[in-house]
C-alpha positions in Angstrom: -9.0 -19.5 -20.8 -12.6 -19.3 -22.1 -15.3 -17.1 -20.7 -17.2 -20.0 -19.1 -14.2 -21.1 -17.2 -13.4 -17.6 -16.0 -16.9 -17.0 -14.8 -16.9 -20.4 -13.0 -13.5 -19.6 -11.4 -14.8 -16.3 -10.1 -17.5 -17.9 -8.0 -16.3 -18.0 -4.4 -16.2 -21.4 -2.8 -16.7 -21.9 1.0 -13.1 -22.7 1.2 -12.1 -19.3 -0.2 -14.5 -17.5 2.1 -13.2 -19.4 5.1 -9.6 -18.6 4.2 -10.5 -15.0 3.9 -12.3 -15.0 7.2 -9.4 -16.7 9.0 -7.0 -14.2 7.5 -8.9 -11.2 8.8 -9.6 -12.8 12.1 -5.9 -13.5 12.5 -4.9 -9.9 11.7 -7.5 -8.6 14.1 -6.3 -10.8 17.0 -2.6 -10.5 16.3 -2.8 -6.8 15.8 -4.5 -6.4 19.2 -2.4 -8.7 21.4 1.1 -8.8 19.9 3.6 -6.4 21.4 4.5 -3.4 19.3 5.5 0.3 19.4 2.6 2.5 20.2 2.9 5.4 17.8 0.8 8.6 18.2 -0.8 9.9 15.1 -1.0 13.5 14.0 -3.1 15.9 16.0 -6.6 16.1 14.5 -8.6 19.3 14.2 -10.4 18.7 17.5 -7.0 18.3 19.3 -7.4 14.5 19.7 -4.7 12.0 18.6 -5.1 8.3 17.6 -2.5 5.8 18.6 -1.4 3.0 16.4 0.2 -0.3 17.6 2.9 -0.9 15.0 3.4 -4.7 15.3 2.8 -5.5 11.6 6.3 -7.0 11.1 5.9 -9.4 14.1 2.4 -10.3 12.9 3.7 -11.0 9.4 6.6 -13.2 10.7 4.2 -15.2 12.9 1.7 -15.6 10.1 4.3 -16.9 7.7 5.6 -19.2 10.4 2.2 -20.6 11.2 1.5 -21.2 7.5 4.9 -22.9 7.2 3.8 -25.3 10.0 0.5 -25.8 8.2 2.3 -26.7 5.0 4.6 -29.1 6.7 1.7 -30.9 8.4 -0.3 -31.0 5.1 -3.1 -28.9 6.6 -3.0 -26.5 3.6 -1.3 -26.5 0.3 1.4 -23.7 -0.3 -0.1 -23.2 -3.8 -3.7 -22.8 -2.4 -3.8 -19.1 -3.2 -2.4 -19.4 -6.7 -4.8 -22.3 -7.4 -7.8 -20.3 -6.1 -6.8 -16.8 -7.1 -10.0 -15.9 -9.0 -12.1 -17.2 -6.1 -10.3 -15.2 -3.6 -10.4 -12.1 -5.8 -14.2 -12.2 -6.1 -14.6 -13.1 -2.4 -12.5 -10.1 -1.4 -14.4 -7.8 -3.8 -17.7 -8.9 -2.3 -16.3 -8.4 1.2 -15.2 -4.9 0.2 -18.7 -4.0 -1.0 -20.2 -5.3 2.3 -17.7 -3.4 4.4 -18.5 -0.2 2.5 -22.3 -0.7 3.0 -21.7 -1.0 6.7 -19.3 2.0 6.8 -21.8 4.2 4.8 -24.7 3.3 7.0 -22.8 3.8 10.2 -21.4 7.1 8.9 -24.8 8.4 8.0 -26.2 7.5 11.4 -23.2 8.9 13.4 -23.9 11.8 15.6 -20.2 12.2 16.7 -18.7 15.7 16.7 -15.1 14.4 17.0 -12.7 14.7 14.0 -12.4 10.9 13.7 -16.1 9.9 13.4 -17.8 13.2 12.5 -19.8 12.5 9.3 -19.0 14.5 6.2 -22.0 14.1 3.9 -22.1 16.1 0.7 -25.5 14.7 -0.5 -23.8 13.3 -3.6 -24.2 9.5 -3.1 -21.3 8.6 -5.5 -18.9 11.1 -4.0 -19.7 10.0 -0.4 -19.5 6.3 -1.3 -16.2 6.7 -3.1 -14.4 9.1 -0.7 -16.1 8.0 2.5 -18.0 9.8 5.2 -15.8 9.3 8.3 -12.1 9.9 8.8 -11.2 7.1 11.2 -14.0 4.6 11.7 -13.3 1.8 14.1 -14.6 -1.7 14.8 -14.0 -3.3 18.3 -11.3 -0.8 18.9 -9.5 -1.5 15.7 -8.7 1.4 13.4 -10.1 0.1 10.1 -8.0 2.3 7.8 -4.7 1.1 9.3 -6.1 -2.5 9.5 -7.1 -2.6 5.8 -3.8 -1.3 4.4 -2.0 -3.9 6.6 -4.2 -6.6 5.2 -3.5 -5.5 1.7 0.3 -5.5 2.1 0.3 -8.9 3.8 -2.1 -10.3 1.2 0.2 -9.2 -1.6 3.1 -11.1 0.0 1.0 -14.2 0.6 -0.1 -14.2 -3.0 3.5 -13.9 -4.2 4.7 -16.7 -1.9 2.0 -19.0 -3.2 2.9 -18.1 -6.8 6.5 -18.9 -5.9 5.5 -22.2 -4.5 3.5 -23.0 -7.6 6.5 -22.2 -9.8 8.7 -24.5 -7.8 6.1 -27.3 -8.0 5.8 -26.9 -11.8 9.5 -26.7 -12.2 9.2 -23.3 -13.9 11.2 -21.3 -11.4 13.3 -18.7 -13.3 15.8 -15.9 -12.6 13.1 -13.4 -13.5 10.7 -14.9 -10.9 13.4 -14.9 -8.3 14.2 -11.2 -9.0 10.5 -10.2 -8.9 9.9 -12.1 -5.6 13.1 -10.7 -4.0 12.2 -7.1 -4.9 8.7 -7.4 -3.6 9.8 -9.2 -0.5 12.3 -6.5 0.4 9.7 -3.8 -0.3 7.0 -5.4 1.8 9.3 -6.3 4.7 10.7 -2.8 4.7 7.1 -1.4 4.8 6.4 -3.4 8.0 9.7 -2.6 9.6 8.9 1.1 9.1 5.2 0.7 9.6 5.1 3.7 11.9 5.9 6.0 8.9 2.4 5.1 7.5 0.8 7.0 10.4 2.0 10.3 8.8 0.9 9.6 5.2 -1.9 11.5 3.5 -4.1 8.4 3.4 -4.1 8.0 7.2 -4.2 11.7 8.2 -6.5 13.2 5.6 -8.4 10.7 3.4 -11.8 9.5 4.7 -12.4 5.7 4.6 -14.5 5.2 1.5 -14.7 2.6 -1.2 -11.5 4.1 -2.8 -9.4 3.1 0.1 -11.3 -0.1 1.1 -11.2 -1.5 -2.5 -7.7 -0.1 -3.0 -6.3 -1.8 0.1 -8.1 -5.1 0.1 -8.4 -5.8 -3.6 -6.2 -3.5 -5.7 -3.0 -3.8 -3.8 -2.8 -7.6 -3.4 -4.3 -8.7 -6.7 -3.0 -6.2 -9.2 0.4 -5.6 -7.6 1.1 -9.3 -8.1 0.2 -9.4 -11.8 3.9 -9.7 -12.7 4.1 -12.9 -10.6 1.0 -14.4 -12.3 2.4 -13.5 -15.7 5.8 -15.1 -15.0 4.1 -18.2 -13.8 2.9 -18.8 -17.4 5.7 -17.0 -19.4 9.4 -17.8 -19.4 11.7 -14.9 -19.6 15.5 -15.1 -20.0 17.3 -12.0 -18.8 20.9 -11.2 -19.6 23.3 -10.5 -16.8 23.5 -6.8 -17.7 19.7 -6.6 -17.7 19.5 -8.3 -14.3 22.1 -5.9 -12.8 20.4 -2.9 -14.3 17.1 -4.1 -12.8 18.8 -4.3 -9.4 20.1 -0.7 -9.7 16.6 0.6 -10.6 15.2 -1.1 -7.5 18.0 0.2 -5.3 17.7 3.8 -6.5 13.9 3.7 -6.2 14.2 2.3 -2.7 16.7 4.9 -1.5 14.5 7.8 -2.8 11.2 6.3 -1.6 12.3 5.3 1.9 14.6 8.3 2.3 11.9 10.8 1.4 9.3 9.2 3.6 11.7 9.0 6.5 12.7 12.6 6.2 9.1 13.7 6.2 8.2 11.5 9.1 11.2 12.6 11.2 10.6 16.3 10.3 7.0 16.1 11.6 8.2 14.6 14.9 11.2 16.9 15.3 11.4 20.0 12.9 14.9 20.7 14.0 16.3 17.2 13.1 19.3 17.3 10.7 18.6 16.4 7.0 21.7 15.0 5.2 23.8 16.3 8.1 22.6 19.9 7.9 19.8 21.9 9.7 16.6 21.6 7.6 15.4 24.5 5.5 11.8 25.2 6.4 9.4 27.5 4.6 7.1 29.4 6.8 7.9 27.2 9.8 5.8 24.4 8.3 7.1 23.0 4.9 10.4 21.0 4.6 12.5 22.2 1.7 15.7 20.2 2.4 16.9 16.7 1.4 14.7 15.0 -1.1 11.9 17.6 -0.5 14.3 20.3 -1.7 14.6 18.4 -5.0 11.0 17.8 -5.9 7.7 18.5 -4.0 6.6 14.9 -4.3 10.0 13.1 -4.4 8.5 10.0 -2.6 6.3 9.5 -5.7 9.4 9.3 -7.9 10.9 6.6 -5.7 7.6 4.7 -5.7 7.5 4.8 -9.5 11.0 3.5 -9.8 10.2 0.6 -7.4 7.1 -0.2 -9.4 9.1 -0.3 -12.6 11.7 -2.6 -11.0 8.9 -5.1 -10.2 8.0 -5.3 -13.9 11.4 -5.2 -15.5 12.1 -8.9 -14.7 9.3 -9.7 -17.1 11.1 -8.3 -20.1 9.4 -6.2 -22.8 7.5 -8.8 -24.8 4.2 -7.8 -23.3 2.6 -4.7 -21.8 0.6 -6.8 -19.2 3.3 -6.9 -16.5 3.7 -3.1 -16.8 0.1 -2.5 -15.8 1.2 -1.7 -12.2 3.8 1.0 -13.0 1.5 2.5 -15.7 -1.5 2.6 -13.4 0.7 4.0 -10.6 2.0 6.8 -12.8 -1.5 7.9 -13.6 -2.6 7.6 -10.0 0.3 9.5 -8.6 0.0 12.4 -11.1 -3.7 12.6 -10.3 -2.9 12.4 -6.5 -0.2 15.0 -6.9 -2.6 17.4 -8.5 -5.1 16.9 -5.6 -2.3 17.3 -3.1 -1.1 20.5 -4.7 -4.6 22.0 -4.7 -5.2 21.1 -1.0 -1.8 22.4 0.0 -2.3 25.7 -1.9 -5.6 26.2 -0.1 -4.2 25.2 3.3 -0.8 27.0 3.2 -1.5 29.8 0.8 1.5 32.1 0.4 3.8 29.6 2.2 3.0 27.0 -0.5 3.6 29.6 -3.3 7.0 30.3 -1.8 7.8 26.6 -1.6 6.8 26.1 -5.3 9.1 28.9 -6.3 12.0 27.4 -4.3 11.2 23.8 -5.5 9.7 24.1 -9.0 9.7 20.4 -9.8 6.7 18.3 -8.9 7.9 14.7 -9.2 10.6 14.3 -11.8 13.5 16.8 -11.4 14.0 18.8 -14.6 11.1 17.1 -16.4 7.9 17.6 -14.4 
């Protein structure tokens, strides 16, 4: 692929812009009208609570069904995304910048005193642009933070399905591609089945909506988490039976740790007396859970996430570092985030956090880190 071709491929066509607009419009409409569990968010500093309609799984199933009908009636090609990947990437990137311009301008002009919309302006343009100004900005009643992460996760699945369709069309479907697609499908479907757990994550409850989250949700998640699929589309990998089984075990262990840790934290926040692994939870200072996975490592969910990321790349073999971009990047990100989390928790909980650190000395990897 020469530079001229790459630059030409990155120029968005009206078709890619229209596809992106239809996708966002669908998510906005489906998220607003489809039935779903109404989940209260955490209580904010001013005592208010946002409520999230968790109907992402139903919206995802309906979207895939509508696309299937469109493919059957030849309205759209199942390989459209894989054929226009660079166009959609640049169109989404431009959209992210435009969204951030609006968010920044609206945040600077906001006079709200509420926790969700109160502007936090440091005077450092780069800092405010990257981390955002408002905690929970909305558009037409839609919580944008929750909306964007949903769009990113669905976008990731749609890219993968288009890559799968392309590999079937080309006759290049392999065991490695099937494993990668299966692991990602299970992960994404599980995310939407347990979408309410997202309402208690740090991104939702504490991070302001800046370019870091907008770009991360809309561009980074769908287009970099699918690198393994793009790579397998052009590189054939033959896995031994032992390697395939080992890969499945890595995914299974990662899933159990990731989902188990997040579920324990979510349940504990809803009911601090709920049993953890069949026993009453050990709580430090009445606030910090020190049982279950959270009694093994202070960020055990990160360990599960890293194992899952590794399982997505292992089907690609070890002939190239390119498919391992995601787990390598995620490792760097989570160590950086863990350091930020630790500093914030030390400031917020003070001696309670110090006691928790003494009780649970491991940050992410038990007996290693």
